[in-house]
MARKOL-587178 format. One record per atom (N, C-alpha, C): atom name; x, y, z; residue number from 0. Coordinates in steps of 0.1 Angstrom, whole numbers, m for minus. Layout:
BEGIN
<CA, <X, Y, Z>, NUM>
...
***
This chain:
BEGIN
<N, <1206, 1688, 1212>, 0>
<CA, <1194, 1682, 1207>, 0>
<C, <1197, 1670, 1199>, 0>
<N, <1191, 1659, 1201>, 1>
<CA, <1194, 1647, 1194>, 1>
<C, <1186, 1647, 1181>, 1>
<N, <1191, 1640, 1171>, 2>
<CA, <1184, 1639, 1158>, 2>
<C, <1172, 1630, 1159>, 2>
<N, <1161, 1634, 1152>, 3>
<CA, <1149, 1626, 1152>, 3>
<C, <1152, 1612, 1145>, 3>
<N, <1145, 1602, 1150>, 4>
<CA, <1146, 1589, 1144>, 4>
<C, <1137, 1590, 1131>, 4>
<N, <1139, 1580, 1122>, 5>
<CA, <1131, 1580, 1110>, 5>
<C, <1117, 1580, 1113>, 5>
<N, <1112, 1573, 1122>, 6>
<CA, <1098, 1572, 1125>, 6>
<C, <1093, 1586, 1131>, 6>
<N, <1101, 1592, 1140>, 7>
<CA, <1098, 1605, 1144>, 7>
<C, <1097, 1616, 1133>, 7>
<N, <1106, 1615, 1124>, 8>
<CA, <1107, 1624, 1113>, 8>
<C, <1094, 1622, 1104>, 8>
<N, <1090, 1610, 1102>, 9>
<CA, <1078, 1607, 1094>, 9>
<C, <1066, 1613, 1101>, 9>
<N, <1065, 1611, 1114>, 10>
<CA, <1054, 1616, 1122>, 10>
<C, <1053, 1632, 1122>, 10>
<N, <1066, 1637, 1123>, 11>
<CA, <1067, 1652, 1123>, 11>
<C, <1062, 1658, 1110>, 11>
<N, <1066, 1652, 1099>, 12>
<CA, <1062, 1656, 1086>, 12>
<C, <1047, 1654, 1084>, 12>
<N, <1041, 1643, 1089>, 13>
<CA, <1027, 1640, 1088>, 13>
<C, <1019, 1651, 1096>, 13>
<N, <1023, 1654, 1108>, 14>
<CA, <1017, 1664, 1116>, 14>
<C, <1017, 1678, 1110>, 14>
<N, <1029, 1681, 1104>, 15>
<CA, <1030, 1694, 1098>, 15>
<C, <1020, 1695, 1086>, 15>
<N, <1020, 1684, 1078>, 16>
<CA, <1011, 1684, 1067>, 16>
<C, <996, 1686, 1071>, 16>
<N, <992, 1679, 1081>, 17>
<CA, <979, 1679, 1086>, 17>
<C, <976, 1694, 1091>, 17>
<N, <986, 1700, 1097>, 18>
<CA, <984, 1714, 1102>, 18>
<C, <981, 1723, 1089>, 18>
<N, <989, 1721, 1079>, 19>
<CA, <987, 1728, 1066>, 19>
<C, <973, 1727, 1060>, 19>
<N, <969, 1714, 1061>, 20>
<CA, <955, 1711, 1055>, 20>
<C, <944, 1717, 1064>, 20>
<N, <946, 1717, 1077>, 21>
<CA, <935, 1723, 1086>, 21>
<C, <935, 1738, 1084>, 21>
<N, <947, 1744, 1083>, 22>
<CA, <948, 1759, 1082>, 22>
<C, <942, 1763, 1068>, 22>
<N, <944, 1756, 1058>, 23>
<CA, <939, 1759, 1045>, 23>
<C, <924, 1757, 1045>, 23>
<N, <919, 1747, 1051>, 24>
<CA, <904, 1745, 1052>, 24>
<C, <898, 1756, 1060>, 24>
<N, <904, 1760, 1071>, 25>
<CA, <899, 1771, 1079>, 25>
<C, <897, 1784, 1071>, 25>
<N, <907, 1787, 1063>, 26>
<CA, <906, 1799, 1055>, 26>
<C, <894, 1798, 1045>, 26>
<N, <892, 1786, 1039>, 27>
<CA, <881, 1784, 1030>, 27>
<C, <867, 1784, 1038>, 27>
<N, <867, 1779, 1050>, 28>
<CA, <854, 1779, 1057>, 28>
<C, <851, 1794, 1061>, 28>
<N, <860, 1803, 1062>, 29>
<CA, <857, 1817, 1065>, 29>
<C, <853, 1824, 1052>, 29>
<N, <857, 1819, 1041>, 30>
<CA, <853, 1825, 1028>, 30>
<C, <840, 1820, 1022>, 30>
<N, <837, 1807, 1025>, 31>
<CA, <825, 1801, 1020>, 31>
<C, <817, 1795, 1031>, 31>
<N, <804, 1792, 1029>, 32>
<CA, <796, 1784, 1039>, 32>
<C, <802, 1770, 1040>, 32>
<N, <802, 1765, 1052>, 33>
<CA, <809, 1752, 1054>, 33>
<C, <805, 1741, 1044>, 33>
<N, <792, 1739, 1042>, 34>
<CA, <788, 1728, 1033>, 34>
<C, <792, 1730, 1018>, 34>
<N, <797, 1742, 1015>, 35>
<CA, <801, 1744, 1001>, 35>
<C, <816, 1741, 999>, 35>
<N, <823, 1739, 1009>, 36>
<CA, <838, 1736, 1008>, 36>
<C, <840, 1721, 1005>, 36>
<N, <848, 1718, 995>, 37>
<CA, <850, 1704, 991>, 37>
<C, <865, 1700, 993>, 37>
<N, <867, 1687, 992>, 38>
<CA, <880, 1682, 994>, 38>
<C, <889, 1687, 982>, 38>
<N, <883, 1689, 971>, 39>
<CA, <890, 1694, 959>, 39>
<C, <895, 1709, 962>, 39>
<N, <886, 1716, 968>, 40>
<CA, <890, 1730, 972>, 40>
<C, <902, 1730, 981>, 40>
<N, <901, 1721, 991>, 41>
<CA, <911, 1721, 1001>, 41>
<C, <925, 1717, 995>, 41>
<N, <925, 1706, 987>, 42>
<CA, <937, 1702, 981>, 42>
<C, <943, 1713, 972>, 42>
<N, <935, 1720, 965>, 43>
<CA, <940, 1731, 957>, 43>
<C, <946, 1742, 965>, 43>
<N, <939, 1745, 977>, 44>
<CA, <944, 1755, 986>, 44>
<C, <958, 1752, 992>, 44>
<N, <960, 1739, 995>, 45>
<CA, <972, 1734, 1001>, 45>
<C, <983, 1733, 990>, 45>
<N, <978, 1730, 978>, 46>
<CA, <988, 1727, 967>, 46>
<C, <992, 1713, 966>, 46>
<N, <983, 1704, 969>, 47>
<CA, <986, 1689, 968>, 47>
<C, <975, 1683, 960>, 47>
<N, <977, 1671, 956>, 48>
<CA, <966, 1664, 949>, 48>
<C, <956, 1658, 958>, 48>
<N, <944, 1655, 953>, 49>
<CA, <934, 1649, 961>, 49>
<C, <938, 1636, 966>, 49>
<N, <946, 1629, 958>, 50>
<CA, <951, 1615, 962>, 50>
<C, <959, 1617, 975>, 50>
<N, <968, 1627, 975>, 51>
<CA, <977, 1629, 987>, 51>
<C, <968, 1634, 999>, 51>
<N, <958, 1642, 996>, 52>
<CA, <949, 1647, 1007>, 52>
<C, <943, 1636, 1014>, 52>
<N, <938, 1626, 1006>, 53>
<CA, <931, 1614, 1012>, 53>
<C, <940, 1605, 1020>, 53>
<N, <953, 1607, 1019>, 54>
<CA, <962, 1599, 1027>, 54>
<C, <962, 1604, 1041>, 54>
<N, <958, 1617, 1043>, 55>
<CA, <957, 1623, 1056>, 55>
<C, <943, 1623, 1062>, 55>
<N, <933, 1625, 1054>, 56>
<CA, <920, 1626, 1058>, 56>
<C, <910, 1619, 1049>, 56>
<N, <902, 1611, 1055>, 57>
<CA, <893, 1603, 1046>, 57>
<C, <881, 1610, 1041>, 57>
<N, <877, 1621, 1048>, 58>
<CA, <867, 1630, 1043>, 58>
<C, <868, 1644, 1050>, 58>
<N, <859, 1653, 1046>, 59>
<CA, <860, 1666, 1050>, 59>
<C, <856, 1668, 1065>, 59>
<N, <847, 1659, 1070>, 60>
<CA, <843, 1659, 1083>, 60>
<C, <855, 1657, 1093>, 60>
<N, <864, 1648, 1090>, 61>
<CA, <875, 1646, 1098>, 61>
<C, <884, 1659, 1100>, 61>
<N, <885, 1666, 1088>, 62>
<CA, <892, 1679, 1089>, 62>
<C, <885, 1689, 1098>, 62>
<N, <872, 1690, 1096>, 63>
<CA, <864, 1700, 1104>, 63>
<C, <865, 1697, 1118>, 63>
<N, <864, 1684, 1122>, 64>
<CA, <865, 1681, 1136>, 64>
<C, <878, 1683, 1142>, 64>
<N, <889, 1679, 1134>, 65>
<CA, <902, 1682, 1139>, 65>
<C, <905, 1697, 1141>, 65>
<N, <900, 1705, 1132>, 66>
<CA, <902, 1719, 1134>, 66>
<C, <894, 1725, 1146>, 66>
<N, <881, 1720, 1147>, 67>
<CA, <873, 1725, 1158>, 67>
<C, <880, 1722, 1172>, 67>
<N, <885, 1710, 1173>, 68>
<CA, <893, 1706, 1185>, 68>
<C, <905, 1715, 1187>, 68>
<N, <912, 1717, 1176>, 69>
<CA, <924, 1726, 1176>, 69>
<C, <921, 1740, 1180>, 69>
<N, <909, 1745, 1175>, 70>
<CA, <905, 1759, 1178>, 70>
<C, <901, 1760, 1193>, 70>
<N, <894, 1750, 1198>, 71>
<CA, <889, 1751, 1212>, 71>
<C, <900, 1749, 1221>, 71>
<N, <910, 1740, 1218>, 72>
<CA, <922, 1738, 1226>, 72>
<C, <930, 1751, 1227>, 72>
<N, <931, 1759, 1216>, 73>
<CA, <939, 1771, 1216>, 73>
<C, <931, 1781, 1225>, 73>
<N, <918, 1782, 1225>, 74>
<CA, <910, 1791, 1233>, 74>
<C, <911, 1787, 1248>, 74>
<N, <909, 1774, 1250>, 75>
<CA, <910, 1769, 1264>, 75>
<C, <924, 1772, 1270>, 75>
<N, <935, 1769, 1263>, 76>
<CA, <948, 1771, 1268>, 76>
<C, <950, 1786, 1271>, 76>
<N, <945, 1795, 1262>, 77>
<CA, <947, 1810, 1264>, 77>
<C, <940, 1813, 1277>, 77>
<N, <927, 1809, 1279>, 78>
<CA, <920, 1812, 1291>, 78>
<C, <926, 1806, 1304>, 78>
<N, <931, 1793, 1303>, 79>
<CA, <937, 1786, 1314>, 79>
<C, <950, 1794, 1319>, 79>
<N, <958, 1799, 1310>, 80>
<CA, <970, 1806, 1314>, 80>
<C, <966, 1819, 1321>, 80>
<N, <956, 1825, 1317>, 81>
<CA, <951, 1838, 1324>, 81>
<C, <946, 1834, 1339>, 81>
<N, <938, 1823, 1339>, 82>
<CA, <931, 1820, 1352>, 82>
<C, <942, 1815, 1362>, 82>
<N, <953, 1810, 1358>, 83>
<CA, <963, 1805, 1367>, 83>
<C, <969, 1816, 1376>, 83>
<N, <966, 1829, 1372>, 84>
<CA, <971, 1840, 1379>, 84>
<C, <962, 1844, 1391>, 84>
<N, <950, 1838, 1391>, 85>
<CA, <941, 1841, 1402>, 85>
<C, <944, 1834, 1414>, 85>
<N, <939, 1840, 1426>, 86>
<CA, <943, 1834, 1439>, 86>
<C, <931, 1828, 1446>, 86>
<N, <918, 1831, 1441>, 87>
<CA, <906, 1826, 1448>, 87>
<C, <895, 1825, 1437>, 87>
<N, <884, 1819, 1442>, 88>
<CA, <873, 1817, 1432>, 88>
<C, <868, 1829, 1425>, 88>
<N, <866, 1840, 1432>, 89>
<CA, <860, 1852, 1426>, 89>
<C, <870, 1858, 1416>, 89>
<N, <883, 1858, 1420>, 90>
<CA, <893, 1864, 1411>, 90>
<C, <895, 1855, 1399>, 90>
<N, <895, 1842, 1400>, 91>
<CA, <896, 1833, 1389>, 91>
<C, <884, 1834, 1380>, 91>
<N, <872, 1836, 1385>, 92>
<CA, <860, 1837, 1377>, 92>
<C, <861, 1850, 1368>, 92>
<N, <865, 1861, 1375>, 93>
<CA, <866, 1873, 1368>, 93>
<C, <876, 1873, 1357>, 93>
<N, <887, 1866, 1360>, 94>
<CA, <898, 1865, 1350>, 94>
<C, <892, 1856, 1338>, 94>
<N, <885, 1845, 1342>, 95>
<CA, <879, 1836, 1332>, 95>
<C, <870, 1844, 1322>, 95>
<N, <861, 1852, 1328>, 96>
<CA, <851, 1859, 1320>, 96>
<C, <858, 1870, 1311>, 96>
<N, <868, 1877, 1317>, 97>
<CA, <875, 1887, 1309>, 97>
<C, <883, 1881, 1298>, 97>
<N, <889, 1869, 1301>, 98>
<CA, <897, 1862, 1291>, 98>
<C, <888, 1858, 1279>, 98>
<N, <875, 1855, 1281>, 99>
<CA, <866, 1851, 1270>, 99>
<C, <864, 1864, 1262>, 99>
<N, <863, 1876, 1268>, 100>
<CA, <861, 1888, 1261>, 100>
<C, <874, 1891, 1252>, 100>
<N, <885, 1888, 1258>, 101>
<CA, <898, 1889, 1250>, 101>
<C, <898, 1880, 1238>, 101>
<N, <893, 1868, 1240>, 102>
<CA, <892, 1858, 1229>, 102>
<C, <884, 1864, 1218>, 102>
<N, <872, 1869, 1222>, 103>
<CA, <863, 1875, 1212>, 103>
<C, <870, 1886, 1205>, 103>
<N, <878, 1894, 1212>, 104>
<CA, <885, 1906, 1206>, 104>
<C, <896, 1901, 1197>, 104>
<N, <904, 1891, 1201>, 105>
<CA, <917, 1888, 1194>, 105>
<C, <916, 1876, 1185>, 105>
<N, <906, 1867, 1188>, 106>
<CA, <905, 1855, 1180>, 106>
<C, <891, 1853, 1174>, 106>
<N, <886, 1864, 1169>, 107>
<CA, <872, 1863, 1164>, 107>
<C, <870, 1853, 1153>, 107>
<N, <880, 1851, 1144>, 108>
<CA, <879, 1841, 1133>, 108>
<C, <877, 1827, 1139>, 108>
<N, <885, 1824, 1149>, 109>
<CA, <883, 1811, 1156>, 109>
<C, <870, 1809, 1162>, 109>
<N, <865, 1820, 1168>, 110>
<CA, <851, 1819, 1175>, 110>
<C, <841, 1817, 1164>, 110>
<N, <842, 1825, 1153>, 111>
<CA, <833, 1823, 1142>, 111>
<C, <832, 1809, 1137>, 111>
<N, <844, 1803, 1135>, 112>
<CA, <844, 1789, 1130>, 112>
<C, <837, 1780, 1139>, 112>
<N, <839, 1782, 1153>, 113>
<CA, <831, 1773, 1162>, 113>
<C, <816, 1775, 1161>, 113>
<N, <812, 1787, 1157>, 114>
<CA, <798, 1789, 1155>, 114>
<C, <793, 1782, 1142>, 114>
<N, <801, 1783, 1131>, 115>
<CA, <798, 1776, 1119>, 115>
<C, <797, 1761, 1121>, 115>
<N, <806, 1756, 1130>, 116>
<CA, <806, 1742, 1133>, 116>
<C, <793, 1738, 1140>, 116>
<N, <789, 1745, 1150>, 117>
<CA, <777, 1742, 1157>, 117>
<C, <765, 1743, 1148>, 117>
<N, <765, 1752, 1139>, 118>
<CA, <753, 1753, 1129>, 118>
<C, <753, 1742, 1120>, 118>
<N, <765, 1738, 1115>, 119>
<CA, <766, 1727, 1105>, 119>
<C, <762, 1713, 1111>, 119>
<N, <766, 1711, 1123>, 120>
<CA, <763, 1698, 1130>, 120>
<C, <752, 1700, 1141>, 120>
<N, <742, 1708, 1138>, 121>
<CA, <732, 1711, 1148>, 121>
<C, <722, 1700, 1151>, 121>
<N, <721, 1690, 1142>, 122>
<CA, <712, 1679, 1144>, 122>
<C, <719, 1665, 1147>, 122>
<N, <729, 1662, 1140>, 123>
<CA, <736, 1650, 1142>, 123>
<C, <750, 1650, 1137>, 123>
<N, <759, 1642, 1143>, 124>
<CA, <773, 1641, 1139>, 124>
<C, <774, 1631, 1129>, 124>
<N, <784, 1632, 1120>, 125>
<CA, <785, 1624, 1108>, 125>
<C, <788, 1609, 1111>, 125>
<N, <796, 1607, 1122>, 126>
<CA, <800, 1593, 1126>, 126>
<C, <800, 1592, 1141>, 126>
<N, <798, 1580, 1146>, 127>
<CA, <799, 1577, 1160>, 127>
<C, <813, 1580, 1165>, 127>
<N, <823, 1577, 1157>, 128>
<CA, <837, 1578, 1161>, 128>
<C, <841, 1593, 1163>, 128>
<N, <836, 1602, 1154>, 129>
<CA, <839, 1616, 1155>, 129>
<C, <831, 1622, 1167>, 129>
<N, <819, 1617, 1169>, 130>
<CA, <811, 1621, 1180>, 130>
<C, <818, 1618, 1194>, 130>
<N, <824, 1606, 1194>, 131>
<CA, <830, 1602, 1207>, 131>
<C, <843, 1609, 1209>, 131>
<N, <850, 1612, 1198>, 132>
<CA, <863, 1619, 1199>, 132>
<C, <860, 1633, 1204>, 132>
<N, <850, 1640, 1199>, 133>
<CA, <847, 1653, 1203>, 133>
<C, <842, 1654, 1217>, 133>
<N, <833, 1644, 1220>, 134>
<CA, <828, 1643, 1234>, 134>
<C, <839, 1641, 1244>, 134>
<N, <848, 1633, 1241>, 135>
<CA, <859, 1630, 1250>, 135>
<C, <868, 1643, 1252>, 135>
<N, <870, 1650, 1241>, 136>
<CA, <878, 1662, 1242>, 136>
<C, <870, 1673, 1251>, 136>
<N, <858, 1674, 1249>, 137>
<CA, <850, 1684, 1257>, 137>
<C, <850, 1680, 1272>, 137>
<N, <850, 1667, 1274>, 138>
<CA, <850, 1662, 1288>, 138>
<C, <863, 1665, 1296>, 138>
<N, <873, 1668, 1288>, 139>
<CA, <886, 1671, 1294>, 139>
<C, <887, 1685, 1301>, 139>
<N, <878, 1694, 1296>, 140>
<CA, <878, 1708, 1300>, 140>
<C, <869, 1710, 1312>, 140>
<N, <875, 1710, 1324>, 141>
<CA, <867, 1712, 1337>, 141>
<C, <872, 1725, 1344>, 141>
<N, <878, 1734, 1336>, 142>
<CA, <883, 1747, 1342>, 142>
<C, <872, 1754, 1349>, 142>
<N, <861, 1757, 1343>, 143>
<CA, <850, 1765, 1349>, 143>
<C, <844, 1758, 1361>, 143>
<N, <842, 1745, 1360>, 144>
<CA, <837, 1737, 1371>, 144>
<C, <846, 1738, 1383>, 144>
<N, <859, 1737, 1381>, 145>
<CA, <869, 1737, 1392>, 145>
<C, <868, 1752, 1399>, 145>
<N, <867, 1762, 1390>, 146>
<CA, <866, 1775, 1396>, 146>
<C, <854, 1777, 1405>, 146>
<N, <843, 1772, 1401>, 147>
<CA, <830, 1773, 1409>, 147>
<C, <832, 1765, 1422>, 147>
<N, <838, 1753, 1420>, 148>
<CA, <840, 1745, 1432>, 148>
<C, <849, 1753, 1442>, 148>
<N, <859, 1759, 1437>, 149>
<CA, <868, 1766, 1446>, 149>
<C, <861, 1778, 1452>, 149>
<N, <853, 1785, 1444>, 150>
<CA, <846, 1796, 1449>, 150>
<C, <836, 1793, 1461>, 150>
<N, <829, 1782, 1459>, 151>
<CA, <820, 1777, 1469>, 151>
<C, <828, 1774, 1482>, 151>
<N, <839, 1767, 1480>, 152>
<CA, <847, 1762, 1491>, 152>
<C, <853, 1774, 1499>, 152>
<N, <858, 1785, 1492>, 153>
<CA, <864, 1796, 1499>, 153>
<C, <853, 1807, 1502>, 153>
<N, <840, 1804, 1500>, 154>
<CA, <829, 1813, 1503>, 154>
<C, <829, 1825, 1494>, 154>
<N, <835, 1825, 1482>, 155>
<CA, <834, 1836, 1473>, 155>
<C, <820, 1836, 1467>, 155>
<N, <814, 1824, 1465>, 156>
<CA, <801, 1822, 1459>, 156>
<C, <791, 1816, 1468>, 156>
<N, <778, 1819, 1465>, 157>
<CA, <768, 1813, 1473>, 157>
<C, <769, 1798, 1474>, 157>
<N, <767, 1792, 1485>, 158>
<CA, <768, 1778, 1487>, 158>
<C, <756, 1770, 1482>, 158>
<N, <746, 1777, 1478>, 159>
<CA, <734, 1769, 1474>, 159>
<C, <733, 1768, 1459>, 159>
<N, <743, 1772, 1451>, 160>
<CA, <742, 1771, 1437>, 160>
<C, <744, 1757, 1433>, 160>
<N, <738, 1753, 1422>, 161>
<CA, <741, 1740, 1416>, 161>
<C, <753, 1741, 1407>, 161>
<N, <764, 1736, 1411>, 162>
<CA, <777, 1739, 1405>, 162>
<C, <777, 1734, 1390>, 162>
<N, <773, 1722, 1388>, 163>
<CA, <773, 1716, 1374>, 163>
<C, <764, 1724, 1365>, 163>
<N, <752, 1727, 1370>, 164>
<CA, <742, 1735, 1362>, 164>
<C, <747, 1749, 1359>, 164>
<N, <753, 1755, 1369>, 165>
<CA, <758, 1769, 1368>, 165>
<C, <770, 1769, 1358>, 165>
<N, <778, 1759, 1358>, 166>
<CA, <790, 1759, 1349>, 166>
<C, <785, 1757, 1335>, 166>
<N, <775, 1750, 1333>, 167>
<CA, <769, 1747, 1319>, 167>
<C, <762, 1761, 1315>, 167>
<N, <755, 1767, 1324>, 168>
<CA, <748, 1779, 1321>, 168>
<C, <758, 1790, 1316>, 168>
<N, <768, 1792, 1324>, 169>
<CA, <778, 1802, 1321>, 169>
<C, <785, 1799, 1308>, 169>
<N, <789, 1787, 1306>, 170>
<CA, <796, 1783, 1295>, 170>
<C, <789, 1784, 1282>, 170>
<N, <776, 1780, 1282>, 171>
<CA, <768, 1781, 1270>, 171>
<C, <764, 1795, 1267>, 171>
<N, <761, 1803, 1278>, 172>
<CA, <758, 1817, 1275>, 172>
<C, <769, 1825, 1269>, 172>
<N, <781, 1824, 1275>, 173>
<CA, <793, 1831, 1270>, 173>
<C, <796, 1826, 1256>, 173>
<N, <796, 1813, 1254>, 174>
<CA, <800, 1808, 1241>, 174>
<C, <790, 1813, 1230>, 174>
<N, <777, 1812, 1233>, 175>
<CA, <766, 1816, 1223>, 175>
<C, <768, 1831, 1220>, 175>
<N, <771, 1839, 1230>, 176>
<CA, <772, 1854, 1227>, 176>
<C, <784, 1857, 1219>, 176>
<N, <796, 1851, 1223>, 177>
<CA, <808, 1855, 1215>, 177>
<C, <807, 1849, 1201>, 177>
<N, <801, 1838, 1199>, 178>
<CA, <799, 1832, 1185>, 178>
<C, <790, 1842, 1177>, 178>
<N, <779, 1846, 1183>, 179>
<CA, <770, 1855, 1176>, 179>
<C, <777, 1868, 1172>, 179>
<N, <784, 1874, 1182>, 180>
<CA, <791, 1887, 1180>, 180>
<C, <803, 1885, 1170>, 180>
<N, <810, 1874, 1170>, 181>
<CA, <821, 1872, 1161>, 181>
<C, <816, 1871, 1147>, 181>
<N, <804, 1865, 1145>, 182>
<CA, <799, 1863, 1132>, 182>
<C, <792, 1876, 1126>, 182>
<N, <783, 1882, 1135>, 183>
<CA, <776, 1894, 1130>, 183>
<C, <776, 1905, 1140>, 183>
<N, <786, 1906, 1147>, 184>
<CA, <787, 1918, 1157>, 184>
<C, <786, 1931, 1150>, 184>
<N, <793, 1932, 1138>, 185>
<CA, <793, 1945, 1131>, 185>
<C, <779, 1949, 1128>, 185>
<N, <770, 1940, 1124>, 186>
<CA, <757, 1943, 1120>, 186>
<C, <748, 1947, 1133>, 186>
<N, <751, 1939, 1144>, 187>
<CA, <744, 1942, 1157>, 187>
<C, <748, 1956, 1161>, 187>
<N, <760, 1960, 1160>, 188>
<CA, <765, 1973, 1164>, 188>
<C, <758, 1984, 1156>, 188>
<N, <757, 1981, 1143>, 189>
<CA, <751, 1991, 1134>, 189>
<C, <736, 1993, 1137>, 189>
<N, <729, 1981, 1138>, 190>
<CA, <714, 1981, 1140>, 190>
<C, <710, 1986, 1154>, 190>
<N, <717, 1982, 1164>, 191>
<CA, <713, 1984, 1178>, 191>
<C, <720, 1997, 1184>, 191>
<N, <730, 2001, 1177>, 192>
<CA, <739, 2013, 1181>, 192>
<C, <744, 2009, 1195>, 192>
<N, <750, 1998, 1196>, 193>
<CA, <757, 1993, 1209>, 193>
<C, <769, 1984, 1205>, 193>
<N, <779, 1986, 1213>, 194>
<CA, <791, 1978, 1211>, 194>
<C, <789, 1964, 1217>, 194>
<N, <791, 1954, 1209>, 195>
<CA, <789, 1940, 1214>, 195>
<C, <798, 1937, 1227>, 195>
<N, <810, 1943, 1227>, 196>
<CA, <819, 1941, 1238>, 196>
<C, <813, 1947, 1251>, 196>
<N, <806, 1957, 1250>, 197>
<CA, <799, 1963, 1261>, 197>
<C, <789, 1953, 1267>, 197>
<N, <782, 1946, 1258>, 198>
<CA, <772, 1936, 1263>, 198>
<C, <779, 1925, 1270>, 198>
<N, <790, 1921, 1265>, 199>
<CA, <798, 1910, 1271>, 199>
<C, <803, 1914, 1285>, 199>
<N, <807, 1927, 1286>, 200>
<CA, <811, 1932, 1299>, 200>
<C, <799, 1932, 1309>, 200>
<N, <788, 1936, 1304>, 201>
<CA, <776, 1936, 1313>, 201>
<C, <772, 1922, 1317>, 201>
<N, <774, 1912, 1308>, 202>
<CA, <771, 1898, 1311>, 202>
<C, <780, 1894, 1323>, 202>
<N, <792, 1898, 1323>, 203>
<CA, <801, 1894, 1334>, 203>
<C, <796, 1899, 1347>, 203>
<N, <790, 1911, 1347>, 204>
<CA, <785, 1917, 1359>, 204>
<C, <773, 1909, 1364>, 204>
<N, <764, 1905, 1354>, 205>
<CA, <752, 1898, 1358>, 205>
<C, <756, 1884, 1364>, 205>
<N, <766, 1878, 1358>, 206>
<CA, <771, 1865, 1363>, 206>
<C, <777, 1866, 1377>, 206>
<N, <784, 1877, 1379>, 207>
<CA, <790, 1879, 1393>, 207>
<C, <779, 1881, 1403>, 207>
<N, <769, 1889, 1399>, 208>
<CA, <759, 1892, 1409>, 208>
<C, <751, 1879, 1412>, 208>
<N, <749, 1871, 1403>, 209>
<CA, <742, 1858, 1405>, 209>
<C, <750, 1849, 1414>, 209>
<N, <763, 1849, 1413>, 210>
<CA, <771, 1840, 1421>, 210>
<C, <775, 1846, 1435>, 210>
<N, <775, 1859, 1436>, 211>
<CA, <780, 1864, 1448>, 211>
<C, <773, 1860, 1461>, 211>
<N, <779, 1858, 1471>, 212>
<CA, <773, 1854, 1484>, 212>
<C, <765, 1865, 1489>, 212>
<N, <753, 1861, 1495>, 213>
<CA, <744, 1871, 1500>, 213>
<C, <750, 1877, 1514>, 213>
<N, <745, 1889, 1517>, 214>
<CA, <749, 1895, 1530>, 214>
<C, <745, 1886, 1542>, 214>
<N, <733, 1879, 1541>, 215>
<CA, <729, 1871, 1552>, 215>
<C, <738, 1859, 1554>, 215>
<N, <742, 1853, 1542>, 216>
<CA, <752, 1842, 1543>, 216>
<C, <765, 1846, 1549>, 216>
<N, <769, 1859, 1544>, 217>
<CA, <781, 1864, 1549>, 217>
<C, <781, 1865, 1565>, 217>
<N, <770, 1870, 1570>, 218>
<CA, <769, 1871, 1584>, 218>
<C, <770, 1858, 1592>, 218>
<N, <765, 1848, 1585>, 219>
<CA, <764, 1834, 1591>, 219>
<C, <778, 1827, 1591>, 219>
<N, <787, 1832, 1583>, 220>
<CA, <800, 1825, 1582>, 220>
<C, <809, 1829, 1594>, 220>
***
């Protein structure tokens, strides 16, 4: 392994520091409501001065957006690795949906953060630059869209579905449910006497029923 150049070493140190800042901010966002966390809180949590903190981030919104992208990328990568094991549209969709349930079970804090993010920025993004950065990142994730296209092509799913609309429907429904359950699933379980995970499993059944090819279409193939 070759030694890093001076520039690589500086970038490595900078990236590590930014990771420390994001992770510290993440812990604070789980402890407090997002609007209540300040740059002063974050610098104290990391153990650096506010002057040093501002060398890495100009404001708290940049930290929040960087961590949101980091959290979603971790979730997407986890799901992608699972889906790669599938051999057709139906199998990949089932793996995709089950992987989201695993995410809810194993990465609840990350899911909760994405819920806090959506609530905090429910009306407007702080800057056009951050909005474009986030929009471009979201545009990179076409996994579910590709699964649906493959399923229609191999006749796993009904040929008359609107692929783009269906991908949005599934994505927003699954995301909304796991966010809600990650944040207040314990209360829902207590008040409704039902396990939120059972509801997620039932949702996967509903989605599969919606997408499955009809008997009539099967006979025509």
